N, C-alpha and C positions, 0 to 999 in steps of 0.2 A: 309757723313755729309758735309753740305755746309757752307762756310764762305765767308765773304766779302774780296775783294782783299787787302784792307788796313791792314788786320789782318795776312796776309801771313808771313811777316818777324817775327812777334811776336810769331807765332806758331812755325816756324822753329827754332827760337832761344831758345825756351823753356820758354819764359816769359809768354805766354798765355797758361795756362794749364787746362782751363775749358771753359764751355759754359752754359748759362742758356737757356733752351728751354721750349716750352709748351708741353702739352700732345700729340699733334699730331706729335711731333718730339722727342719723348722720348722712342722709341721702341728699346732701346739698353740694353746690359747687361754687367756686369763686365767681363773683359778679351776679349771682342769682338774686333776684328781688322777690320778696314775699311779705305777707302780712305777719306782724307780731300780734298774737292774740292772747287773751286771758284764759287761763286754764279753767277758771271758775264758770264762765258763761260764754266763752267764745267770742266776746266782743273785741273789736279791733283796737289795739294800742296805737299802732303806727305802721308805716311801711319801712322795711329794713333791706339792706343789701349785704350779702355775705362777702366779706373781704378776704377771708382765708379760712381754711379748714385743715387741721393737721391731727394725725393720731398722737395720742399721749397715753402713757401708762400711768395708772393711779399713783404708783410710787414716785413718778417723775413730776407730779404736779408741784409747782413752786410758787414763790412770791409773785412772779409775773402773772401767772394764771389767776391767783387770788385777786390781785389788783385790778385786772381786766374785768373780773366778776364783781367789782366794787365791794370786795371783802377785805378786812384788815389783816387777816392771818391765814396762812396755808392750812393750819389745822381745822379752821372753820370750814373752808372749802372741802377738805377731805371728809369732814363729818357730814356735811350736806350730801356729798356725792355718795357716801356709804348708805345714807338713809334712802336716797332715790334709787341707786343701783347697787344693792347689797351684793358683795362678792365679785363684782365686775372690775377687771383691771384694764381692759382695752377700751379706752375712751377716745373722744374726739373733742378737740378744742376749736370752737367755731367763733371767729371774730366777725363782727358786723358793725354797720353804721346806720344811723337813722336817716331816712330820706325825707326830704320835704315833699309833702303831697301836693 
């Protein structure tokens, strides 16, 4: 699973515990272990385990989703989602935890 470099420290600290993805990037299942990688160069951040995955509509994104993304406000999450997935309303809320290597 790919993440932007600026999220690395939030993931490693446990503050960022989820990600919102579109259908093309939702092929995960509960309990699955995988590497969290940097978008920029593919280097490994850490190993994570998917703890849940649930469909969510763009309009239903709320404070809980923003908080799990380590964002202060829902409107910021929605703004980011619109930049990454313009026009998509069917999304997936994926929770994860960092595993000790």
